[in-house]
N, C-alpha and C positions, 0 to 999 in steps of 0.2 A: 531349500528346492534346491532340485538338481538343475543344473543347465547345461546348456551345449550352443557354441556359435550358431549363428544364423550364416547364411551364402552374404558374401559381401553385397550392401544394397547399391541398386543400379545408380550411378551417377545422376542428378537432375539434369534434366535436358532443356536447355536454354530454346523457350519456345517464342513465337509471334503472341506475345500476351501486353500488346500494347496499353490497354485500359486497365490490366489488375491493379496499377498504383492507383486508381480511382478510389479503390475500396477502403483505403485509410485516408486519403486526401479529403474525399467528399465530407466526411465529417469536420475535417480542419477548416474547410471551406466555410463550412454553416458556421463555426466558431468566430471566424474572423469576421465574416459579413455580419453575423448578429452584434458581435462586438462592437464594431465601428459604426455599426447603424445607431446602437444605443448612446454610444459617445458623442456622433454626431448630434442626435435630437438634445442630448444634454449641452453640448457647446454652444447651440444656435438657440438656445433656450426656448427651444419649442416644447410642444407636449410631449407625453411619454410616449416611447415607442410603441407603434402598433403591434399588439400582441399577437392578433391573427396573421401577421406578417412574419413574425419571429416565430411563431409555432411552423408556418410552412417551411421556411429555411430549416428550422432545426431537426423536424420530424422527415421532411422531403430528404435530407442528405443521408440521414441513417437509414431511412427506407431503401432507397437507391443502392445503398451501399450493402443491405441484408440481399437485394435482388441480384446483384451480381455477386456476391457470394454463393447464392444459390446456383446460379449461372456456371461457375467456375466449379462447383461441386458436382454437379451433373455430368460435368467434362470429365472431372476425374473418373466417376463412376463408369464411364465408359471405357477406361484404358485398364490394361492388365495393371495388375498389383505393384510390380516392379517399376512400372512406368507413371505412377500417381503422383508427379510432381511437377508443378508449372514456376517457374523461374523467370523474372524480370528484373535485369539490373539497369538503373537508371542512370547512374554514373559513379565515376571512382572517389569514393568518400576520403580516403586517407592512402597514400601511396608512402609506405614507410623504409624503403628503400632494402637495403640488406639486414636481415634478422638472422641472428645466431641461434641454432637449434641443435638438436642432438647429433645430427649428421653433416654438421656444417652450416654454410651460410645461403639464405634462399631469399629472393625478394619478395616481399609482402605488399599486398593491397589489400584496403578493405573496402568493400561496395556497397553502394546504398541500392539494395536490393531486397527484394519481395520474393518467398517462397510460400508456395501454396501448394500444399501437400495432405497426405490423409490427416494428420494430426492439427495442423493450422486450420485447415478448412471448416474442421468442427468447432475449432474457437471462434473463427471468424464469424460463422452461423450463431455460435452463440452470444458472441458480444453486441453483432448488429440486431439479432433479433430479438433477445432480451432486452438490448439498450433501447429498441424501438419502442417497446411495449412499456419501457419504464417513461421515456421519453412522452408518451402519452399520457400515461398514470398523471404525470406532471403536471400536464395541462389544467388538471381539476385541481388538484392536491395543491398547487400554488397559487391559487386563485387572489391571495392576499396581495402576493407580491406584483398581480398585474396592475395593481392600482397604484404603488407606491413607486413603480419606475424601476424596481430592481430586478423584474422578470427576465429580461434581456440578457442580464449578466449570467442566472442562473443557468438558462439553456445552453448560452456559448460555454460555459463550463463542460457541462454535460457532453455537449459535442468534442469539446478539446480532450476529455477522460477518453472518449470512444477511439479518438484518432491516436493516443498515446497507449490504449490497449491494444489496437489492430497493428500498431509498428512493433508494440511485445510480441506479438503471436506469428506476425507475418515475415517478420526480419528474418534474413538469411544467413545472419551471423549473431556472434554473441554481443556484439557494440550494438547491434541495430536493436537487439533485445534488452539492452542496459538503456537505449535511449527510451524507449518505452517505459521500461522498468522506472527510472526516475521521471517520466512524464505523469505516470499515476500518480507515483507519489507528490508531485506538485498538485496534481488536481484532486487529490483526497483533502490536503491542506485546505485549498481554495472552498471546497465544496464542505466539508465539515465545517469549516468556520465561515460559511455562509453569512451567517447571522451574528457579524464580527462585532457588533454592539452588543452583545450578550456575552459576558465574561466566561461563561461555562463552555459557550461553543469556540470563543477565541482559544481558550486554554486546551480544548479537545483538539482542535486542529493544530497547535503548535506539538501537541504531547505526539499525535500521530505522525508528524514529519520527524520529529526527533527521534523516535523510536525507529521509524523505517531508515533513517540515516545510519544507525548502528547496524543494522543489518544490512545495509547497504556496502558497509566497510568488508564484510566477509564475503559478500558477492565478487567485489570488485579483486579481493585476494585471491580468490577462486579462478576467476577467468584470467588475471595476469600470470598464474601459475600455469595454466593451461596455454599461454601463448606463449612464454617463455620456454614450454618444454617442445611445443609442435610450431611454433612459428605462424600460426593462422588462429583466425576466430570463426570461419567458415564452420558450420555444421558439417555439411558432407564430408570435408576434407578432415576434419577431427575426427569422423567416424573413422575414416580408412586409415588415418595415420594412427589410432587407437587400435584398431585391429593388428596392423603390424607391430606396435609395441608389446601388444599381449602375446605375442609368439615369439617375444625376446626378452625373456625374464632377465638374461644375465645383464641387461643393459645398466650401464652405470649414469646416472643422471644428476647431474649439479653434486657428482662427487658421492653420490650414495650408490652402492651397489646392489645391484639385484633390487633396485628400489621402485620397479614399476608399480606394485601394489601400494607401497608408501606414499609415493606422491599422489595416486589416484586419491588415496583415504584424505589426504592433506587436503586437495583441491576440493573434494566432493563434500567433507564437512564445512570448508569455507563458504563454499556455494550454498551449503544448507542453511549456515547462519543467515545469509541473504533471504531464503525462503521463510525462517521463522518471522523475520520482521514483516515481510508482504503478506503472508499468510498467517500471522497470527498466531505461532506457536511457544510454546514455553522456552523462553523466559520473555518472549518479545512480544507476548499476547495482549498485554495492558492496553494498547491503544484503540483496539478494535470494541469494547463495550463503551467508551466513553464517547466515540465516534457518533454514538446515538444522538449527540446534541446537534448534529445536521439535519436537515429536512429528510423525511422517511423515504422519500424515493432516492436519496442518496445512499442510505442504508440498503435498499435494495440492489443498486449498480454496483457501489464499490464492494459490500461487506457480503454480498451472496452470491453474485454471478459471475463477476470479473476479476476485481484487484485482487482479490484474497486467493484467487485460484492461481496467479502468477507464479509462485513457488512449485504447485503441482506441475504447471506446463514446463516449467525450466528444469523440473528432474526428469520428466518424461522426456522431453527433448536433448537432454544430455544422458540419457540412459545407457550410453555406452561407456560413460567416465564412472557411473554407480555400479555396473554389472561388473566392474574391475575393484572395486572398494567395498570390501565385505565389512569391514569397520565402519565406514560412512552409511553404509546400509543400515546397521546395527542401530547406529545413533538416531537413524530415520524412524525406524521402528519404534526405539524404545520412546524418544520425544512424542511421538506423534500418539501412542498409545495412553502415556501421560497426560498428554494436554485432552485427549478425547476424555478421559476419565475425571481429572479436575474440572475442567470447564463444565462438563455436563452436572456434576454437582453443584456447581456455582448456580445455575440455572435454576435448581429446586426452590430456593429461597428468595427469588427475585420478583418484586410486585410492577414493576415499569414493563409493559407488554414488549417494549422494544429490547430492554434490556436481556430478558429471558430469549429471546430470538438472537440475540448478539452473542451471548455466550453458546448457545445453541450452535450458531455459525462457528464458533472457536473449535467446539467439540467435533463438530462434523469433519471440518478441516483437518482435526487430529485423525480422524478414520482414513480418510484420504491419504495421509502421510504414512500410516500403518501400512496400507496396500503397497505405497512405494517401497517402504522398509523391507516388505517380504518380498521384492521383485515381481509383484503383481502390477506393473504400471496400467497396463488396461484396465483392471479394475478399479484401482485409483483414479484415472481420469475419465472412467463412467460416472462414477461419484461425483465427479465435478460437475458433470452436464446435468444428473438428476437433481441434485442439489440445487443448481441454479434455478432450476424448474420450482420444484416446491418451496425452496427457502424466499425465491424473490416473490412466490404467491404469497407467502406467510408475511413478509414483510411489507407489501402492497396491501394486503388486508389487514394487518395492524393499521396502516396509515389510513385506510378506510375508516375503519372501527375509530381511530383518534379524531379525525374530523366529524363524524358523526356524533361523536360524546364532546364536541365543542373542545376539541385540543385537549382532552383529558388522557393520560398512559398510565395512571394507574389503574389495576386489573380489580382493586376492591372497589374502585370507583365506577366499575361498569356493571355486568350482569343483564340478564335478558335480552340481550341483543339478537338471538335466534330468530327471532319474528320481525324484529326491525329492519335487519339487515341481511335477509333470506339468502340472497345471491353471494354476498361475502362470507356468509357463513358456509354454504356449500364448499364454495372453493377452500376456505381455510380448512374445512374439515377433511377432503379430499387429501390436501398437503400436509395435514397433520398424519393421515393414515400412511402416506408416502414416507416422511421420515421418521416414522415408528418401525418401517419396513415389514408391514401388512401384505400378505400377497392379495392381488397382483400388482400391487401399486409400485413404483419404480423405484423407491427404497430397498425394496425387497430384493431386487435383481442388481442392486450396487453395493449395498452397506453390508448386507449378508456375503455376497460375492467376496468382499474384503476379509469378512471375518473369519469365512471358508478357508481362504489363500493363506492368512495368518496360521490358522491353525494346521492347515495341509503341512507349511512347512516345518512345523514341529512333528507329526504325525509321519512323516516321509524321512525321519532321520535328521532333522534339522536341530537349531538350537533350543535349548529352554527358553530363551527369550521369547520366542515365538508363543510357548503356550502361556507365558506370564501376560503377553501383550494380548493374545486372545482372551483370557480371562478379565482382563483390565477393558477390554472392549466391549465384551458382554455384560459388564457392569454398567459402562457408558450408555448401551444400548437400552437397558433397563432403565435408566434415570431418563434416558430422551423419551421414550414411550410415556413416562409417568409425568413429568413436567409440561408436555404438550397437551396432555389430556387435562393436567390441572390449569393450564392457559385456556384451553377451550371452555372448560366449565366455568371459571371465574369470568368470563367475557360473555359467553353466549346463553347458558343456563341461569337458572333463578330469577330473581327479579331485578328490574335495571335499579340501582343504586344512585346514580348520579343524580337523579332528581329529588333527593332528600328522602326517600322512602326507602328505609334501612332497618328493618323490624329485627335483626338480629346482631346489630352493631357492627357489620364488616366493613362500612366504610372509612376509608383511611381518614385521618385527621386533616382538617383544612392547612395548607400551608401557603402562606400569605406570599413567600418568597416563590413559589412554583412557577414556573414557565414552561410553554409547551415547546416545540420546535419551531413555530413560528414567531416565538417572542411575545406570545399574548399572555396575559394576565388570566388565569382560570377564575372565571367570575360565576360559576356555577351553571348558568343558562337553564336553570331548572324549569322554566315555563315552556322548554321548547325540546320535546325528546327528540331523541336519535331517529334518523330515518336515512333510507338507503341512498348511497353518493350517486353520483353522476355515472352516466354509462363509460365515459372516458375513464372513469377510476374502477368499476366493477369488471369490465369487459376485459381489460389487461388481466385482472387476478382470475377471471374464469379460463381464459387460454390459459394461462402459467399451470394452473390447477389441472386442466384437459392434459396438459403435456407431463405432468407429475404421474397423470394416472397411466398413460400409455406409453412412455417413454422407456419404459423398463424392460420392454419386448425387443429392444435393438441389441440387446446383448444378452440374450437368452443363455443361462449355463450349458455346456455340453450334457451335463447330467439332465438337463430338461428338454430335450431334443425335441419331444414330441410336441413342444410348444410352436417351434417354428424352427428357421435357419437362420436366424439374424445375431450376428456375432460382431461387436465392436472390437472385440481384441483381434479377430482376424484383419479387420480393416485398418487397424494400425502396425499389425505385427509386422510388415516390411521396414517400419522406422525403427523396429527393436533391434538392439545387438544380439540378444539371446531369447531363447524360447525355452518353455516347459519341455525337458524332455520325458518321454514315456516310458515308464519301467513296469517291469512285470508287479512289482510291489505296490503300485498304485491300483493294482485290479479291484483291491476291497475299498477303495477311497468313495466310489458313487454311494454303497451302503452308507458310511458314515456321514456323507454329505446331505442324503436325503433325512438322515436322524436329525442330524444338526439344524435343517433347513425347518423339519417339523416341529423341532423344538423351540427355537426362534420365533417362527410366526404363528405357532398352535398354541403356546404356554408363555415362553419368555415374556415377548412383547404384549401379547393380550393381557398377562399376568400385571403387568404393570399397568396397563392401561385401567384394569378392573380397578384394582388397589385406588389410584387416584380416582376414579369415579367414586368409589366408597367414601373415600375420604371427603370428597369436595362436593359431590353431586348427592349423594343418599342422605346427608346431614346438613341440611341447610345453612345451618350456624355455624359451622366448621370445627364443631366442638373435638374431633379426633384430632385435628391439626392442631388445635390450640393448646389439647391435652401434652400433645409430644413437645411442643415448644415450650410448655410450661415444665416436663420433664427434664429434658434436655437443653435449658436456656444457653449453656455454653457453647453446645454445639450447633444451636441455631445463630447464634451471634456471630460465630466463626463463617459460618456457610452464605448467613444473609450478607456478611462482610467482605465476601470474596477471600476469605483466609486471611485478610488485611496483608494482602500483597503489595498493594498501592502505597500502603504506610510502611511496609518493610523496603520497598525503594526507596521512599521518601527518605527512612533513615540511614538505609545502608550505602544508597549510591547519589540521590537527587542531594539530598542534605548535604553529605561531605562534598560533594561538585561542587553545590553552592558557596560552601564555605572557602574550599579552595579557592573557587573564583573570586570569592571578595577579599581573600588573604594575597592572590594573585595580583587582583586591582590594588590593593593597598601597597602591595610592594612594588609594582608598577608605579603609583601615583608618588610614593613617599621615597623609594630608593631608586629607581630607573629615571622617572622624571625630575625625583630630586638632585640626582646627579648631574642630569642635563641641565636642570632650571639652576642648579648651583654654579656650574661650569659658566653657563651664560651670564648670570651675576658677577660671577668673578671676572669673567671677559668685559663685561660693563664697566666693572670697576676699575680695572687696569686700564681701559680705553681711556675713563675719565681723567685716569691719573696721569695718563700719558698726553691727553689732551691738556690736562693743566699744567704740565712740564713743558710741552712743548709752547703752550700760549703763553706760560709767564717766564720761563727760563731762556728758551731758545730763541722765541720770538722777542723777548725782552732784551737779550744781550744784542740781537740785532736791530732793535729799536733804538738802545741807548747809542750804539755806534752813530747809527745815523742822526740820532739827536744831537750828538756832540759835533760831529762834521756840521751840522745845519746851524749850531750854535756858531762855530768858528767861521764858517761861510759866511754867517751874518754879519760878524765883526769885520772880515775883510771887505765885506759887501759895503759897508759903510765909509771905507776909505775910497772907493770908487765912486766920487760923485760927479763926476763928467765935467768941473770948473776948472778950467786952465788958472784961475787965482790961486785956487786950493794947492794946485799940484806944485805951481811956483814958490808958495809960502812953504810948502813941506821941502822942497829943494833947498831953499833958503837956510831952513831949520838945520836941514842936514849938513849943510855945507857950514853953518855956525858950529854945530857938534863937532864936526869933523875939525875944523880948524881948533877948536877949543882944546880937544883931546890932542892935537900934535903941538900946540902950546904948551901944552902941561908935560908932554913928553920930552 
């Protein structure tokens, strides 16, 4: 895709936004209050915390944050495009003094500041709006936790997650983004492992945490490089510095001549490693499917609407880096296309309703990165928002189904729910049509726009990689439509199999070890058929489905200008380093675009949907699916077991790391500790020997002299009797001896 630099963006104007900080801090307040309230009740041995009060605090803080986001969003709409930025600096976080950069030494400070512009405004609305609906859904879904006293902890975690995500998207510098980045990683660990007494949930939480730490290392390397080169982490300052550097390709940076593109590629790829961790791209996607062990609202909040979009937001925010890093963009495009295709194929053979949606999420994230890799940041980000609506609706809808089916998650034990859960059914049907890319649902305007931008990149003289990525994306789109209709048919059509009525033998074998995401055993509950859930659960699903229906019209392609003039791409254009250049060679593009649109929405996606309908609905016994499995058992086994990627990681990385850890532990225990303990033992032995020598020899000689003197003095003491007669006798005897000696002489 041909690009040309935009005019320098206007520097964010510091305005009186004294209440802007409340948007992230209100959910933090809710988390602290609910957490302390619950701990106080436990510490004082009182009854369980009042769940209605917990609800009021948790939902109220997020709702107010959403309303404030709406207010500031409306404020931005009233401004000129170049002036749509509100910044509030609370305090200087770090003062790093003099930092050496390319052109000398500069004083660097990092502020705790929030930036509300065209991009962060949309993300704030998404996080708080969808977050509020998920909070509302949780009030009904987590009914069991209301009784056992853990409910306050769950809602506190949700609030803390919203705070972390808002810090990520509203932070005015990379360090603020990284603070939120790590915060959502911590919260995902807490929420995925909420039922920590379940081994699967505890393992899944640790797996998510460790996998994200691997990606975070790459993220840190990337922003450290940017800081070393430019001496700043502020987004506006970095964009201005990048513009200057891009105009000076002869610069020597860290000893590498003409290194502008080289260093941008290194930083861009390092940052993308972090995005692979947070946004579940190959090879770091393995944590997300296992994260379904957490409660269903967690799946909707973290894995559909917010946390997994962090990597996309980061790339869009730092688009000025990637615009000057062609190799990094190619890596993003290739990994995104591969992830979209591989994850979509994994969803074809899953029976756990949440696992199907999990692999669908991984695949859709791949589509978003395809858009980023093609330089279509607006299309990629717009799919972030539409995906949040229809995937959150699907996840919450699956939660309603799971609860109605007495916490059953295997679709083979469902069926016939279309008449039993009509509100949930229609909401999930709308979301299914949206994710399949059917006009006029939102997926058509976002996913198909990404595929068009990728294809256009090749058609306009770009790299062959674009064509390969487009073909992979089209295959993934076909699979998406197929497995979503398969999910809907297995769940909502046919006859209900959970109550024991299973004439075609479709019900999954009973598993005595099966646990739902509430930690309860599945006892069948055959006497109680499914029924529609409470309004607190179906209403959020319906609202999200409504948004999935109409949200696409917020970014109508220019080729469909007759539908209206709403263009999300124009809204965020002032934040982008580059824009598409208009060339005469593109005059024929609308005809090709119309053709691809017609093919995708009239033939390709409907064909996949009809195929799934024919296999699973027209044949109630699923004979065609069974015949395919019987004909290709190895293919089915590989797809059903997710290509044994987890097993490969266990064999290639995790097992060796554990063995290395065990060997290092043994080396530490036997060698390092052995040397230390040996030195200690030698020291103790030597000290004992010295003690014996001192006590027996040195002290013995001293004591011997003292004893001899004592004995000698004792003899002399006997001569000193104090009697005059004795003294006279001695003197007389002495006189006799002296006289005798003289006589003899």
